[in-house]
C-alpha positions as CSV (number, residue, x, y, z in Angstrom):
1,X,-1.3,8.0,20.0
2,X,-0.5,12.5,21.3
3,X,-0.7,10.7,23.9
4,X,0.0,12.4,27.2
5,X,1.0,15.8,26.0
6,X,2.1,18.7,28.0
7,X,0.8,19.1,31.5
8,X,-1.8,16.3,31.6
9,X,-1.0,15.4,35.1
10,X,-1.0,19.1,36.2
11,X,-4.3,19.4,34.5
12,X,-5.6,16.4,36.5
13,X,-4.7,18.3,39.7
14,X,-6.5,21.5,38.7
15,X,-9.7,19.7,37.6
16,X,-11.7,17.6,40.0
17,X,-14.7,15.5,39.2
18,X,-16.9,18.6,39.2
19,X,-16.2,21.9,37.6
20,X,-12.7,23.2,37.1
21,X,-11.3,25.9,39.4
22,X,-10.9,28.1,36.3
23,X,-10.9,28.0,32.6
24,X,-7.3,28.7,31.5
25,X,-7.4,31.4,28.8
26,X,-4.1,30.1,27.4
27,X,-5.2,26.5,26.9
28,X,-6.9,25.5,23.7
29,X,-9.6,23.1,24.9
30,X,-10.6,22.5,21.3
31,X,-7.3,20.6,20.9
32,X,-8.2,18.5,24.0
33,X,-11.6,17.8,22.3
34,X,-9.8,16.6,19.2
35,X,-7.7,14.2,21.3
36,X,-10.9,12.6,22.5
37,X,-12.3,12.4,19.0
38,X,-9.0,11.0,17.6
39,X,-8.9,8.2,20.2
40,X,-12.6,7.3,19.5
41,X,-11.5,7.1,15.8
42,X,-8.7,4.6,16.8
43,X,-11.2,2.6,18.7
44,X,-13.5,2.5,15.7
45,X,-10.7,1.2,13.5
46,X,-9.9,-1.6,15.9
47,X,-13.6,-2.4,16.3
48,X,-14.1,-2.7,12.6
49,X,-11.0,-4.9,12.2
50,X,-12.3,-7.2,15.0
51,X,-15.6,-8.0,13.3
52,X,-14.0,-8.7,9.9
53,X,-16.6,-6.5,8.0
54,X,-13.8,-5.0,5.9
55,X,-12.7,-8.3,4.4
56,X,-12.9,-8.4,0.6
57,X,-15.1,-11.5,0.9
58,X,-17.9,-9.2,2.0
59,X,-17.5,-7.1,-1.2
60,X,-20.8,-5.9,-2.5
61,X,-22.6,-5.9,0.8
62,X,-23.9,-2.7,2.3
63,X,-22.0,-3.5,5.5
64,X,-18.7,-3.6,3.6
65,X,-19.4,-0.3,1.8
66,X,-20.5,1.5,5.0
67,X,-17.8,-0.1,7.0
68,X,-15.1,1.1,4.7
69,X,-16.6,4.6,4.7
70,X,-16.5,4.6,8.5
71,X,-12.9,3.2,8.3
72,X,-11.8,5.9,5.9
73,X,-13.4,8.7,7.9
74,X,-11.7,7.5,11.1
75,X,-8.3,6.6,9.7
76,X,-6.7,10.0,10.5
77,X,-6.9,9.4,14.2
78,X,-3.2,8.5,14.7
79,X,-2.1,11.4,12.4
80,X,-4.2,13.8,14.5
81,X,-2.3,12.8,17.6
82,X,1.1,13.4,15.9
83,X,-0.1,16.8,14.6
84,X,-1.3,17.8,18.0
85,X,2.0,16.9,19.5
86,X,3.8,19.3,17.2
87,X,1.1,21.9,17.6
88,X,1.3,21.8,21.4
89,X,5.0,21.0,22.2
90,X,6.7,23.4,19.8
91,X,6.5,26.4,22.1
92,X,7.1,24.9,25.5
93,X,10.4,23.9,27.2
94,X,10.9,20.2,26.8
95,X,11.3,18.1,29.9
96,X,12.7,14.6,29.7
97,X,10.7,13.6,32.8
98,X,7.7,13.5,30.4
99,X,9.3,10.5,28.8
100,X,9.9,8.8,32.1
101,X,6.3,9.5,33.2
102,X,5.1,8.1,29.9
103,X,7.1,4.9,30.5
104,X,5.8,4.6,34.1
105,X,2.3,4.8,32.8
106,X,2.8,2.1,30.2
107,X,4.6,-0.1,32.7
108,X,1.7,0.4,35.2
109,X,-0.8,-1.0,32.7
110,X,1.2,-3.7,31.2
111,X,2.5,-5.1,34.5
112,X,-0.9,-4.6,36.1
113,X,-2.6,-6.5,33.3
114,X,-0.1,-9.3,33.5
115,X,-0.6,-9.6,37.3
116,X,-4.4,-9.5,36.9
117,X,-4.2,-12.2,34.2
118,X,-2.0,-14.4,36.4
119,X,-4.3,-14.1,39.3
120,X,-7.6,-14.6,37.5
121,X,-6.5,-16.9,34.6
122,X,-3.2,-18.5,35.5
123,X,-3.0,-20.5,32.3
124,X,-4.0,-17.7,29.9
125,X,-0.7,-15.7,29.7
126,X,1.9,-17.2,27.3
127,X,5.6,-16.5,27.3
128,X,5.4,-13.8,24.6
129,X,2.7,-12.1,26.7
130,X,4.9,-12.1,29.7
131,X,8.0,-10.8,27.9
132,X,6.0,-8.1,26.1
133,X,4.4,-7.0,29.4
134,X,7.8,-6.8,31.1
135,X,9.4,-4.7,28.4
136,X,6.5,-3.0,26.7
137,X,8.4,-0.2,24.9
138,X,11.4,-2.1,23.8
139,X,9.4,-5.1,22.7
140,X,7.2,-2.9,20.4
141,X,4.0,-4.2,21.9
142,X,2.5,-0.9,21.2
143,X,4.0,0.4,17.9
144,X,2.8,3.9,18.5
145,X,4.2,4.1,22.0
146,X,7.6,2.9,20.9
147,X,7.7,5.3,18.0
148,X,6.3,8.1,20.2
149,X,9.0,7.6,22.9
150,X,11.6,7.7,20.2
151,X,10.2,10.9,18.8
152,X,10.3,12.5,22.3
153,X,14.1,12.3,22.3
154,X,14.2,14.2,19.0
155,X,11.7,16.9,20.0
156,X,14.3,19.4,21.3
157,X,16.2,19.2,18.0
158,X,13.1,19.4,15.9
159,X,12.0,22.5,17.9
160,X,15.4,24.1,17.4
161,X,15.2,23.4,13.7
162,X,11.7,24.8,13.4
163,X,12.6,27.9,15.3
164,X,15.5,28.7,13.0
165,X,13.9,28.1,9.7
166,X,12.2,31.0,7.9
167,X,8.6,30.5,6.8
168,X,9.7,29.8,3.2
169,X,12.4,27.4,4.3
170,X,9.9,25.6,6.5
171,X,7.6,25.3,3.5
172,X,10.3,23.9,1.3
173,X,11.2,21.3,4.0
174,X,7.6,20.2,4.4
175,X,6.9,19.9,0.7
176,X,10.1,17.8,0.3
177,X,9.3,15.5,3.2
178,X,5.7,14.9,2.1
179,X,6.5,14.4,-1.6
180,X,9.1,11.8,-0.6
181,X,7.2,10.1,2.3
182,X,3.5,10.6,1.2
183,X,2.9,11.4,-2.5
184,X,5.5,9.1,-4.2
185,X,4.8,6.0,-2.0
186,X,1.0,6.5,-2.5
187,X,1.1,7.0,-6.3
188,X,3.6,4.2,-6.9
189,X,2.0,2.0,-4.2
190,X,5.5,1.0,-3.1
191,X,7.3,1.7,0.2
192,X,10.1,3.6,-1.6
193,X,11.6,5.3,1.4
194,X,10.8,2.8,4.1
195,X,7.9,4.8,5.7
196,X,6.0,1.5,6.2
197,X,2.7,3.2,5.5
198,X,3.2,5.6,8.4
199,X,4.0,3.1,11.1
200,X,7.4,4.6,11.9
201,X,9.0,7.3,14.0
202,X,10.0,9.1,10.7
203,X,6.4,9.6,9.8
204,X,5.5,10.8,13.3
205,X,8.4,13.3,13.1
206,X,7.1,14.6,9.7
207,X,3.7,15.2,11.2
208,X,5.2,16.8,14.2
209,X,6.9,19.3,12.0
210,X,3.7,19.9,10.1
211,X,1.9,20.5,13.4
212,X,4.6,22.9,14.4
213,X,4.3,24.8,11.2
214,X,0.5,25.2,11.6
215,X,1.0,26.6,15.1
216,X,3.8,29.0,14.1
217,X,2.8,30.2,10.7
218,X,-0.8,29.1,10.2
219,X,-2.4,27.2,7.4
220,X,-5.6,27.8,5.3
221,X,-6.4,30.6,7.7
222,X,-8.7,32.1,5.1
223,X,-10.9,29.1,4.9
224,X,-14.1,29.1,7.0
225,X,-14.8,26.2,9.3
226,X,-17.6,25.0,7.0
227,X,-15.2,24.9,4.1
228,X,-12.8,22.9,6.2
229,X,-15.5,20.4,7.0
230,X,-16.2,20.1,3.3
231,X,-12.5,19.6,2.7
232,X,-12.4,16.8,5.3
233,X,-15.5,15.2,3.7
234,X,-14.0,15.5,0.2
235,X,-10.8,13.7,1.2
236,X,-12.8,10.9,2.8
237,X,-15.2,10.5,-0.1
238,X,-12.4,10.5,-2.7
239,X,-10.3,7.9,-0.9
240,X,-13.4,5.8,-0.2
241,X,-14.9,6.2,-3.7
242,X,-11.6,5.2,-5.3
243,X,-11.7,2.0,-3.4
244,X,-15.3,1.3,-4.3
245,X,-14.6,1.9,-8.0
246,X,-11.6,-0.4,-8.0
247,X,-13.7,-3.1,-6.3
248,X,-16.1,-2.9,-9.3
249,X,-13.5,-2.5,-12.1
250,X,-10.7,-4.8,-10.9
251,X,-12.5,-8.1,-11.7
252,X,-12.6,-7.1,-15.3
253,X,-9.0,-5.9,-15.4
254,X,-7.1,-8.6,-13.3
255,X,-9.8,-11.2,-12.8
256,X,-10.3,-10.6,-9.0
257,X,-11.6,-8.0,-6.6
258,X,-8.7,-5.8,-5.6
259,X,-9.7,-2.9,-3.3
260,X,-7.8,0.4,-3.8
261,X,-6.3,0.7,-0.4
262,X,-3.4,2.9,-1.6
263,X,-5.3,6.0,-0.4
264,X,-6.2,4.6,3.0
265,X,-2.8,4.6,4.8
266,X,-1.4,6.9,7.4
267,X,0.9,8.5,4.9
268,X,-1.7,8.9,2.2
269,X,-2.1,12.6,1.2
270,X,-5.9,12.3,1.6
271,X,-5.6,10.9,5.2
272,X,-3.1,13.6,6.0
273,X,-5.6,16.1,4.6
274,X,-8.4,14.9,6.8
275,X,-6.1,15.1,9.9
276,X,-5.0,18.7,9.0
277,X,-8.7,19.7,8.5
278,X,-9.7,18.4,11.8
279,X,-6.8,20.0,13.6
280,X,-7.7,23.4,12.1
281,X,-11.4,22.9,12.9
282,X,-10.9,22.0,16.5
283,X,-8.2,24.6,17.1
284,X,-10.9,27.2,16.4
285,X,-13.3,25.8,18.9
286,X,-14.0,27.7,22.2
287,X,-15.9,26.5,25.2
288,X,-17.4,28.8,27.9
289,X,-19.1,26.2,30.1
290,X,-17.0,25.1,33.0
291,X,-18.8,21.8,33.0
292,X,-18.0,21.1,29.4
293,X,-14.4,22.1,29.9
294,X,-14.2,19.8,33.0
295,X,-15.6,16.9,31.0
296,X,-13.3,17.5,28.0
297,X,-10.2,17.9,30.3
298,X,-10.9,14.7,32.2
299,X,-11.5,12.6,29.1
300,X,-8.6,14.0,27.2
301,X,-6.2,13.3,30.0
302,X,-7.2,9.7,29.8
303,X,-6.7,9.3,26.1
304,X,-3.3,7.6,26.4
305,X,-4.6,5.1,28.9
306,X,-7.5,4.3,26.6
307,X,-5.0,3.4,23.9
308,X,-2.7,1.3,26.2
309,X,-5.5,-0.5,27.8
310,X,-7.6,-1.5,24.8
311,X,-4.5,-2.4,22.7
312,X,-3.1,-4.6,25.5
313,X,-3.2,-8.3,24.3
314,X,-4.1,-9.7,27.7
315,X,-6.8,-7.2,28.5
316,X,-8.2,-7.6,25.0
317,X,-8.2,-11.4,25.2
318,X,-9.7,-11.6,28.7
319,X,-12.2,-8.7,28.7
320,X,-12.6,-6.7,25.5
321,X,-12.6,-9.0,22.5
322,X,-16.1,-10.3,23.4
323,X,-17.3,-6.7,23.5
324,X,-15.7,-6.0,20.1
325,X,-17.4,-9.1,18.6
326,X,-20.8,-7.9,19.9
327,X,-20.7,-5.1,17.4
328,X,-21.1,-7.5,14.5
329,X,-24.6,-7.3,13.1
330,X,-26.4,-8.3,9.8
331,X,-28.0,-4.9,9.8
332,X,-25.7,-2.2,8.5
333,X,-27.4,0.6,10.5
334,X,-27.3,-1.5,13.7
335,X,-23.6,-2.3,13.1
336,X,-22.8,1.4,12.9
337,X,-24.7,2.2,16.1
338,X,-23.0,-0.7,17.9
339,X,-19.5,0.3,16.8
340,X,-20.0,3.9,17.9
341,X,-21.6,2.8,21.2
342,X,-18.9,0.2,21.9
343,X,-16.2,2.9,21.2
344,X,-17.8,5.3,23.6
345,X,-18.3,2.6,26.2
346,X,-14.7,1.4,26.0
347,X,-13.4,4.9,26.2
348,X,-15.5,5.6,29.3
349,X,-14.5,2.4,31.0
350,X,-10.8,3.0,30.3
351,X,-11.1,6.6,31.6
352,X,-12.5,5.3,34.9
353,X,-9.6,2.9,35.2
354,X,-7.2,5.8,34.5
355,X,-8.8,7.9,37.2
356,X,-7.7,5.1,39.7
357,X,-4.2,5.1,38.1
358,X,-3.9,8.9,38.5
359,X,-5.0,8.7,42.1
360,X,-2.4,6.0,42.8
361,X,0.3,7.9,41.0
362,X,-0.5,11.0,43.2
363,X,-0.3,8.9,46.3
364,X,3.0,7.4,45.3
365,X,4.3,10.8,44.0
366,X,5.3,9.3,40.7
367,X,6.2,12.7,39.3
368,X,9.0,13.0,41.9
369,X,10.2,9.6,40.9
370,X,10.3,10.7,37.3
371,X,12.3,13.7,38.2
372,X,14.7,11.6,40.2
373,X,15.2,9.1,37.3
374,X,15.8,12.0,34.9
375,X,18.2,13.7,37.3
376,X,20.2,10.4,37.7
377,X,20.4,10.0,33.9
378,X,21.5,13.6,33.6
379,X,24.3,12.9,36.1
380,X,25.4,9.9,34.2
381,X,25.5,11.9,31.0
382,X,27.5,14.6,32.6
383,X,30.0,12.1,34.0
384,X,30.3,10.5,30.6
385,X,31.0,13.8,28.9
386,X,33.6,14.7,31.6
387,X,35.3,11.3,31.0
388,X,35.3,12.0,27.2
389,X,36.9,15.4,27.8
390,X,39.6,13.8,29.9
391,X,40.3,11.2,27.3
392,X,40.6,13.9,24.6
393,X,42.9,15.9,26.7
394,X,45.5,13.1,27.0
395,X,47.3,12.2,23.8
């Protein structure tokens, strides 16, 4: 989810619990605000899934209809993160220690949650929990983290490609990619090119390139912010309305209720449209209050930890699932209020936990360790290339 993007740890050093030392004129705090909103959207998706309000058995109820409207509006959260990554990382110099720092952060939470579970509930962890916790990235425990780490290794090459393409060439590339990976699979309702509805590194890479294009060449620059909000609402309403209409019509056509979920996938053109609209809207935001900037910076820096913590199977089983189930309610309005309140509460709680993690990482000088690991891997790569040259030089 972008998860820790450029300079999060540096940002944590400059900002204390109070006001920031300064408001950087070069940093777009609107993008940081979008990271917070996008993670809240991810929390909303998981909360709605946990209370089973979206099940077709609830078809016809107001909770089902409103739940799917909220689901559709929030579905672009993951796409927003991928767009932000391309928007932010396309200009800077890529450092591989970011990947190592990301891995350290994931390991801290997965190993920590395993240790906590073993101490408090010795019989709760199962073998698959232990294996997934020991190897969180390789096991695919967090699909987004695994795909995101893989994407990081391609970022230098994607940046080089984006910098060499002309604006027209870039447009041709993006149109080709999104026709193949978004339009065709959505219209045919088949995974023609193995995009897996957006749960792959290839989809994240496509959105990375789109985010890079927006940063370098701009998109819909003539549209006012109000029009962009209307565009976002239009995409949401169309995708949601299509599903509601099919729910009504499908019993007469095929004899059963069949929701039109084809437009509510990560690679759906309408979900991509909502993510692009939000990126453009938030990139235009400016904040002059140091207190507001301080709050945004602190919460945005914790967004990755919010994802890792609330998606952790052990943390969820032992602590969070009861909170998630609390959001279920026979009242539609109360359900919406509970879902939003629970999302905010989980985000705040995970952010507090992450503040402890950042303090410990600072004490242990984890950044230095990340640089050491990166340097060691670089030396191994250099030795390997030297060995290959020697082999090539001897017939």
